[in-house]
GULO-877539 format. One line per 8 residues: number of its first residue (from 1); for each residue x, y, z of N, C-alpha, C, O. Coordinates in steps of 0.02 Angstrom, whole numbers, plus 50000, padded with zeros to 5 digits. Example, Ala and Ser with C-alpha at 12.3 -4.5 7.8 and 13.67 -1.06 7.14 Angstrom:
% residues 2
1 = 50660:49716:50390:50615:49775:50390:50660:49835:50390:50712:49834:50423  50642:49888:50354:50684:49947:50357:50645:50002:50394:50670:50057:50402
% end
This chain:
% residues 240
1 = 52563:50793:47781:52514:50845:47760:52509:50888:47819:52540:50941:47811  52477:50882:47882:52476:50925:47934:52564:50951:47952:52572:51009:47973  52615:50914:47945:52665:50948:47954:52683:50996:47909:52722:51037:47932  52665:51005:47844:52664:51045:47780:52617:51112:47802:52628:51169:47782  52570:51097:47839:52518:51142:47842:52548:51185:47902:52538:51246:47901  52584:51157:47955:52593:51191:48018:52664:51249:47999:52677:51304:48022  52699:51206:47948:52750:51254:47908:52737:51305:47873:52775:51351:47859  52663:51294:47851:52639:51371:47798:52633:51397:47844:52667:51448:47845
9 = 52598:51389:47898:52574:51437:47950:52629:51477:47975:52626:51537:47986  52680:51441:47984:52750:51464:48009:52771:51518:47981:52777:51573:48007  52791:51494:47902:52820:51543:47861:52770:51601:47849:52796:51650:47822  52706:51606:47862:52653:51655:47850:52654:51706:47904:52622:51759:47901  52685:51690:47945:52668:51712:48013:52676:51800:47997:52625:51834:47999  52731:51827:47985:52745:51891:47982:52680:51915:47912:52663:51973:47913  52662:51887:47877:52639:51910:47822:52541:51921:47839:52502:51965:47823  52533:51866:47871:52473:51865:47899:52448:51932:47954:52390:51952:47958
17 = 52500:51956:47990:52500:52001:48030:52498:52058:47996:52459:52098:48024  52531:52087:47931:52518:52132:47887:52449:52118:47842:52414:52161:47816  52441:52068:47840:52366:52044:47785:52310:52080:47839:52263:52113:47817  52320:52072:47904:52260:52082:47943:52244:52164:47937:52186:52181:47923  52279:52200:47943:52291:52276:47939:52258:52290:47865:52208:52325:47852  52296:52255:47824:52253:52279:47744:52192:52254:47740:52149:52288:47712  52173:52185:47768:52091:52175:47774:52046:52233:47794:52003:52262:47762  52066:52240:47848:52020:52326:47883:52025:52374:47843:51976:52411:47838
25 = 52067:52384:47814:52072:52446:47751:52018:52422:47699:51969:52456:47683  52029:52379:47682:51994:52331:47628:51921:52342:47633:51885:52365:47588  51903:52324:47695:51838:52303:47721:51810:52389:47728:51756:52409:47705  51847:52421:47755:51817:52505:47758:51797:52517:47692:51736:52516:47681  51840:52530:47640:51825:52543:47584:51769:52498:47546:51721:52525:47518  51776:52437:47548:51715:52398:47516:51650:52399:47558:51601:52374:47531  51644:52419:47606:51582:52443:47628:51556:52512:47623:51496:52524:47624  51606:52559:47616:51591:52641:47598:51552:52641:47535:51500:52672:47524
33 = 51590:52594:47486:51605:52595:47408:51530:52572:47380:51492:52599:47340  51524:52501:47425:51446:52474:47405:51388:52483:47442:51336:52454:47426  51394:52529:47504:51355:52555:47548:51317:52491:47582:51257:52492:47598  51350:52447:47588:51337:52385:47633:51392:52341:47651:51443:52339:47617  51382:52300:47709:51437:52247:47720:51429:52179:47718:51469:52137:47739  51359:52164:47685:51354:52101:47675:51394:52058:47613:51381:51998:47611  51431:52079:47573:51470:52064:47537:51553:52044:47563:51598:52015:47532  51550:52073:47629:51632:52066:47644:51654:51994:47653:51710:51980:47633
41 = 51627:51959:47673:51654:51892:47678:51677:51857:47620:51733:51833:47611  51613:51856:47567:51632:51829:47495:51685:51862:47459:51715:51829:47417  51701:51930:47472:51754:51968:47428:51817:51964:47475:51874:51976:47456  51802:51947:47533:51881:51937:47574:51903:51862:47552:51961:51855:47532  51870:51816:47555:51894:51756:47537:51915:51750:47475:51965:51716:47467  51882:51781:47418:51919:51783:47355:51973:51817:47360:52019:51793:47327  51987:51868:47390:52065:51902:47373:52116:51872:47421:52177:51880:47417  52088:51842:47459:52130:51817:47508:52175:51750:47463:52236:51745:47453
49 = 52122:51706:47443:52130:51641:47398:52171:51666:47357:52220:51629:47350  52173:51723:47320:52226:51734:47259:52285:51752:47307:52339:51724:47297  52280:51799:47360:52347:51822:47387:52385:51762:47425:52447:51757:47426  52352:51726:47449:52387:51646:47491:52429:51618:47410:52490:51611:47405  52386:51607:47362:52403:51584:47311:52482:51605:47285:52530:51567:47279  52481:51660:47275:52539:51714:47231:52596:51704:47281:52651:51678:47268  52578:51724:47330:52640:51726:47403:52660:51660:47420:52720:51650:47429  52624:51619:47425:52657:51556:47447:52711:51518:47387:52761:51485:47401
57 = 52683:51534:47317:52729:51522:47258:52800:51564:47279:52857:51541:47282  52781:51626:47290:52842:51694:47297:52884:51650:47363:52936:51622:47344  52874:51645:47403:52905:51601:47460:52947:51551:47442:53008:51557:47453  52917:51484:47407:52952:51441:47377:53010:51467:47358:53056:51439:47388  53032:51519:47312:53096:51542:47275:53133:51579:47324:53189:51596:47304  53121:51594:47374:53172:51645:47413:53211:51596:47456:53187:51567:47504  53270:51591:47434:53345:51557:47467:53321:51500:47448:53323:51461:47495  53294:51471:47392:53282:51393:47368:53244:51356:47412:53254:51296:47415
65 = 53193:51388:47454:53153:51370:47498:53122:51297:47488:53111:51258:47535  53110:51282:47421:53060:51231:47405:53109:51180:47388:53085:51124:47395  53178:51179:47367:53220:51120:47373:53221:51105:47437:53190:51054:47454  53263:51151:47492:53285:51156:47552:53210:51102:47583:53224:51047:47605  53157:51117:47581:53102:51099:47611:53084:51010:47607:53051:50980:47649  53111:50984:47553:53117:50929:47529:53160:50887:47575:53146:50832:47598  53215:50925:47586:53271:50876:47633:53234:50858:47695:53256:50812:47728  53175:50894:47717:53163:50872:47786:53097:50819:47779:53080:50812:47720
73 = 53062:50785:47821:53025:50726:47832:52960:50747:47796:52904:50737:47820  52972:50778:47733:52910:50779:47696:52907:50768:47620:52952:50788:47583  52847:50731:47595:52849:50708:47530:52831:50768:47473:52818:50825:47490  52833:50755:47432:52805:50791:47384:52732:50800:47373:52704:50851:47354  52701:50736:47391:52622:50743:47406:52598:50784:47463:52543:50812:47460  52638:50787:47515:52627:50821:47579:52633:50904:47567:52598:50944:47598  52676:50920:47525:52684:50987:47510:52637:51007:47471:52617:51064:47482  52606:50969:47416:52560:50996:47369:52489:51002:47419:52455:51053:47424
81 = 52479:50953:47444:52407:50949:47489:52400:50988:47563:52349:51004:47594  52468:50998:47579:52466:51052:47637:52458:51126:47618:52440:51170:47656  52475:51133:47548:52484:51213:47512:52410:51205:47512:52381:51240:47554  52369:51164:47470:52294:51176:47461:52259:51174:47522:52210:51210:47531  52279:51138:47563:52250:51154:47629:52250:51213:47659:52200:51235:47687  52314:51249:47655:52338:51304:47692:52313:51352:47662:52312:51404:47695  52283:51356:47589:52261:51410:47544:52186:51426:47589:52165:51472:47624  52157:51350:47564:52086:51346:47575:52071:51363:47660:52025:51403:47665
89 = 52098:51343:47727:52080:51350:47780:52112:51434:47788:52082:51466:47831  52160:51465:47759:52175:51531:47777:52129:51579:47749:52115:51632:47776  52107:51556:47692:52049:51617:47658:51981:51601:47692:51939:51646:47687  51964:51545:47726:51910:51527:47760:51919:51572:47831:51872:51605:47854  51973:51570:47856:51983:51598:47915:51979:51674:47906:51946:51704:47948  52003:51704:47863:51990:51775:47840:51933:51804:47828:51915:51861:47843  51891:51746:47790:51812:51756:47772:51778:51758:47837:51743:51807:47850  51783:51711:47878:51760:51710:47952:51771:51766:48004:51735:51774:48054
97 = 51811:51794:47992:51847:51866:48027:51797:51907:48008:51757:51930:48049  51795:51920:47942:51746:51961:47919:51681:51965:47927:51652:52019:47935  51645:51897:47927:51592:51881:47935:51571:51904:48005:51519:51936:48011  51610:51889:48060:51603:51904:48136:51604:51986:48135:51566:52018:48172  51654:52023:48084:51655:52098:48113:51589:52131:48080:51563:52182:48101  51563:52088:48017:51492:52117:48002:51437:52117:48058:51404:52163:48081  51437:52033:48075:51392:52024:48132:51397:52092:48185:51351:52132:48197  51455:52092:48208:51468:52151:48280:51437:52203:48256:51392:52226:48291
105 = 51452:52237:48188:51425:52301:48163:51367:52302:48174:51337:52346:48205  51336:52238:48144:51267:52256:48132:51227:52257:48202:51178:52293:48212  51259:52206:48256:51220:52210:48304:51226:52283:48348:51185:52302:48390  51277:52314:48329:51284:52377:48372:51232:52421:48315:51195:52465:48338  51233:52410:48263:51176:52464:48214:51104:52463:48255:51060:52506:48260  51109:52393:48282:51036:52372:48301:51005:52399:48363:50944:52399:48369  51046:52423:48411:51051:52450:48465:51046:52530:48476:51031:52561:48527  51065:52556:48405:51070:52632:48380:51134:52656:48441:51133:52703:48481
113 = 51189:52601:48426:51244:52640:48457:51292:52671:48404:51338:52707:48423  51281:52657:48339:51327:52695:48279:51279:52749:48243:51218:52745:48235  51312:52790:48227:51285:52851:48186:51235:52831:48126:51240:52778:48094  51199:52868:48118:51154:52836:48067:51178:52819:48007:51162:52763:47986  51219:52858:47968:51236:52830:47908:51278:52767:47911:51262:52722:47872  51338:52753:47961:51368:52700:47972:51320:52641:47989:51330:52583:47969  51263:52660:48028:51218:52596:48049:51162:52576:47970:51135:52521:47961  51158:52622:47932:51109:52609:47879:51159:52559:47838:51138:52505:47819
121 = 51225:52579:47827:51264:52523:47790:51291:52457:47814:51313:52418:47771  51291:52435:47896:51302:52384:47923:51253:52345:47946:51261:52289:47969  51190:52383:47940:51130:52336:47960:51106:52276:47908:51099:52273:47846  51095:52228:47962:51084:52155:47928:51017:52142:47921:50983:52154:47971  50985:52121:47868:50907:52092:47889:50909:52018:47839:50956:52000:47804  50852:51986:47846:50844:51928:47809:50861:51933:47729:50887:51885:47700  50847:51985:47703:50862:51999:47635:50936:52011:47627:50961:51981:47580  50970:52044:47657:51034:52047:47657:51082:51987:47674:51133:51981:47641
129 = 51068:51943:47723:51089:51879:47730:51085:51841:47672:51135:51809:47654  51036:51838:47641:51022:51797:47590:51075:51826:47527:51101:51786:47489  51082:51870:47524:51128:51918:47472:51210:51894:47485:51257:51878:47448  51198:51901:47563:51280:51889:47580:51305:51807:47568:51360:51788:47550  51256:51774:47581:51266:51703:47568:51283:51670:47494:51314:51618:47484  51256:51716:47444:51242:51704:47382:51327:51752:47355:51366:51734:47310  51331:51800:47389:51397:51840:47354:51452:51802:47381:51502:51807:47346  51461:51757:47442:51505:51724:47485:51506:51644:47431:51560:51614:47425
137 = 51449:51622:47400:51463:51559:47361:51500:51574:47309:51549:51541:47292  51472:51646:47266:51501:51656:47204:51562:51672:47213:51605:51640:47182  51580:51723:47254:51658:51754:47261:51703:51686:47271:51757:51677:47242  51670:51633:47322:51710:51577:47322:51717:51551:47274:51775:51551:47252  51671:51523:47241:51685:51489:47167:51741:51531:47128:51794:51502:47115  51732:51586:47111:51777:51641:47088:51865:51607:47103:51914:51591:47070  51844:51609:47168:51917:51622:47207:51942:51543:47208:52003:51537:47210  51919:51506:47208:51929:51419:47199:51955:51407:47128:52002:51371:47112
145 = 51907:51452:47080:51939:51428:47013:51989:51463:46994:52024:51444:46947  52001:51522:47026:52064:51554:47012:52137:51523:47027:52186:51512:46991  52123:51513:47095:52172:51461:47114:52190:51391:47084:52244:51363:47083  52122:51367:47059:52147:51312:47035:52170:51302:46965:52193:51250:46941  52159:51370:46931:52208:51355:46867:52271:51390:46877:52304:51392:46825  52301:51424:46936:52353:51461:46945:52404:51406:46993:52464:51408:46983  52382:51367:47036:52417:51322:47085:52455:51271:47047:52513:51259:47062  52424:51238:46993:52463:51180:46949:52518:51224:46924:52573:51208:46946
153 = 52516:51275:46883:52539:51303:46851:52597:51332:46890:52649:51338:46858  52599:51351:46950:52657:51372:46999:52696:51307:47008:52756:51299:47002  52657:51268:47021:52700:51194:47050:52720:51186:46995:52775:51166:47014  52724:51183:46939:52747:51151:46866:52809:51214:46860:52864:51191:46874  52811:51259:46849:52861:51315:46841:52884:51356:46883:52929:51392:46864  52866:51361:46936:52882:51414:46994:52862:51469:46979:52838:51478:46924  52866:51512:47019:52838:51571:47040:52849:51630:46970:52810:51658:46931  52911:51631:46977:52951:51672:46897:52916:51654:46846:52866:51685:46829
161 = 52935:51613:46820:52898:51574:46747:52818:51564:46750:52781:51561:46701  52805:51560:46798:52718:51540:46805:52694:51609:46786:52658:51610:46736  52708:51680:46821:52692:51743:46824:52688:51754:46737:52639:51780:46712  52739:51734:46703:52747:51753:46622:52706:51717:46574:52694:51732:46515  52680:51653:46617:52628:51620:46567:52553:51629:46588:52506:51625:46548  52548:51643:46661:52471:51641:46696:52424:51691:46651:52368:51670:46637  52446:51761:46625:52417:51804:46603:52393:51778:46527:52336:51793:46510  52430:51742:46485:52402:51708:46429:52352:51663:46450:52296:51672:46426
169 = 52362:51607:46497:52317:51556:46516:52259:51585:46525:52214:51574:46485  52253:51625:46576:52177:51645:46577:52135:51691:46529:52075:51702:46533  52186:51721:46474:52150:51750:46434:52126:51702:46380:52069:51707:46357  52179:51644:46356:52135:51574:46326:52084:51550:46354:52036:51531:46320  52084:51546:46436:52028:51514:46442:51960:51554:46440:51904:51529:46430  51973:51623:46449:51920:51658:46445:51870:51659:46380:51808:51656:46373  51945:51668:46320:51915:51652:46243:51881:51601:46244:51833:51604:46205  51886:51532:46286:51852:51476:46265:51790:51481:46307:51744:51446:46285
177 = 51779:51509:46349:51721:51536:46377:51663:51578:46335:51602:51572:46338  51700:51622:46297:51660:51654:46277:51642:51618:46190:51588:51627:46161  51679:51592:46172:51666:51533:46115:51624:51492:46117:51589:51479:46068  51616:51453:46191:51564:51394:46186:51509:51463:46205:51464:51446:46167  51488:51515:46231:51433:51544:46232:51416:51549:46175:51363:51522:46161  51460:51591:46110:51431:51598:46057:51426:51557:46002:51412:51577:45945  51440:51488:46022:51418:51419:45979:51348:51391:46003:51315:51350:45970  51326:51422:46074:51277:51400:46101:51192:51408:46060:51159:51460:46059
185 = 51175:51352:46033:51102:51360:45985:51059:51395:46025:51060:51398:46086  51015:51428:45980:50966:51483:45996:50916:51463:46053:50896:51500:46099  50899:51399:46041:50859:51367:46103:50893:51369:46168:50867:51379:46223  50962:51358:46152:50998:51356:46232:51003:51412:46262:51002:51419:46323  51008:51463:46213:51018:51545:46234:50950:51556:46266:50945:51573:46325  50889:51544:46223:50828:51565:46251:50800:51544:46327:50770:51580:46368  50824:51457:46332:50818:51446:46397:50868:51486:46457:50840:51516:46504  50919:51485:46453:50975:51535:46488:50933:51618:46492:50938:51645:46547
193 = 50905:51646:46454:50875:51700:46451:50795:51687:46502:50776:51730:46541  50774:51647:46496:50706:51633:46540:50725:51619:46607:50694:51636:46658  50786:51584:46605:50799:51576:46687:50817:51631:46712:50792:51649:46765  50864:51671:46680:50886:51740:46706:50819:51786:46730:50815:51806:46788  50777:51798:46689:50721:51832:46690:50675:51803:46748:50643:51842:46783  50671:51732:46759:50637:51707:46826:50667:51711:46888:50634:51704:46939  50743:51725:46889:50778:51743:46932:50777:51805:46965:50787:51812:47025  50762:51859:46915:50722:51928:46942:50670:51932:46979:50659:51982:47013
201 = 50631:51881:46980:50567:51887:47007:50571:51869:47084:50628:51851:47101  50526:51870:47133:50526:51864:47199:50541:51794:47205:50587:51773:47239  50500:51755:47169:50487:51695:47167:50540:51646:47165:50553:51596:47199  50575:51685:47100:50639:51653:47082:50704:51659:47122:50754:51623:47120  50691:51714:47161:50745:51748:47217:50753:51693:47270:50804:51672:47297  50683:51674:47279:50679:51621:47351:50670:51550:47331:50658:51508:47375  50674:51533:47272:50682:51459:47233:50763:51450:47204:50797:51403:47224  50792:51503:47153:50841:51503:47128:50909:51507:47165:50957:51471:47154
209 = 50904:51568:47221:50967:51587:47246:50996:51526:47305:51056:51526:47316  50967:51493:47329:50986:51437:47366:51029:51384:47327:51085:51362:47342  50991:51372:47278:51002:51311:47223:51073:51327:47195:51119:51287:47196  51079:51402:47167:51118:51426:47136:51185:51430:47179:51241:51425:47153  51172:51440:47247:51220:51455:47297:51247:51376:47300:51306:51368:47286  51217:51331:47313:51242:51255:47320:51289:51256:47254:51350:51258:47258  51253:51254:47192:51288:51244:47126:51352:51291:47132:51398:51259:47108  51372:51351:47153:51419:51371:47146:51475:51358:47185:51532:51374:47168
217 = 51458:51323:47246:51498:51309:47288:51526:51229:47276:51584:51210:47279  51473:51194:47263:51495:51128:47232:51545:51140:47172:51591:51100:47172  51546:51172:47136:51560:51192:47061:51652:51213:47095:51698:51173:47084  51663:51265:47127:51727:51286:47169:51747:51237:47182:51796:51218:47150  51719:51192:47232:51762:51147:47265:51769:51085:47231:51806:51045:47259  51741:51063:47172:51745:51020:47127:51822:51033:47075:51862:50989:47058  51825:51107:47058:51883:51118:47019:51938:51129:47079:51998:51123:47068  51913:51143:47139:51995:51136:47184:52014:51079:47188:52075:51071:47181
225 = 51981:51031:47197:51987:50952:47211:52032:50938:47144:52092:50923:47144  51989:50947:47086:52028:50908:47018:52107:50941:47018:52155:50903:47014  52114:51025:47024:52170:51057:47020:52228:51019:47083:52286:51006:47068  52211:51010:47127:52252:50984:47186:52279:50900:47145:52335:50876:47153  52225:50871:47104:52246:50808:47087:52316:50816:47033:52371:50788:47035  52284:50873:46979:52334:50901:46934:52402:50910:46974:52447:50871:46960  52412:50958:47024:52478:50984:47035:52500:50926:47075:52561:50919:47070  52470:50880:47114:52514:50814:47131:52559:50777:47087:52614:50755:47103
233 = 52523:50771:47017:52545:50757:46946:52617:50784:46922:52669:50752:46914  52605:50847:46914:52648:50890:46880:52710:50910:46950:52768:50924:46934  52696:50910:46999:52756:50916:47042:52798:50863:47067:52850:50868:47099  52769:50812:47046:52798:50752:47061:52870:50746:47013:52928:50731:47029  52844:50761:46962:52902:50754:46895:52942:50819:46883:52978:50824:46834  52936:50877:46938:52972:50939:46935:53039:50922:46958:53047:50878:47001  53094:50959:46928:53149:50950:46958:53165:51021:46980:53154:51073:46949  53192:51013:47036:53207:51083:47095:53286:51094:47102:53308:51138:47139
% end
């Protein structure tokens, strides 16, 4: 698995350099658009998770790389687990860089080095840190959920066929979610509404945000692990 991980970082070397510039431009646009930098790590994690998943599958089909790779001392299990580990670690690294950049800007804002308008956007306080952690958990869960759905499809069909099927799969899963909400009984909906109303209060924010953050993170990780198990099964039987 570690051999596959090193191979992925080698293959993605040029792409990672290009992505760094794109991340800087995105960070500036997100900060200006939202008026704050606290959401940067979460959004960067979610977007790089999706980008790495798509790009890795695309590289597999270039020059029949997926088939040639198996002539090396790699098993299919190594390929799948190494890919999942690379996508997760690469996204974590990008999110960490975004967090360090936001913290550095917040430090400059605290010593009045930056212009007033910029300092207001990048300044960090306790509430901003709490919101940043919440955003990271929610965006992280969304990114891992998206990768959890798409990666088994890529391992089963390859990039070209998967991109034809994935939109329909995502729409189908969205319809299931809306149907599930629609079939909920009145008491369940009332309980959900009361929970949402409580979450808007100061007490709800103090108590609910940490619990929701942990729950969202656990949900994303559970989906990602389950997806890896599915990908192991489907890739073992795929003809390359």
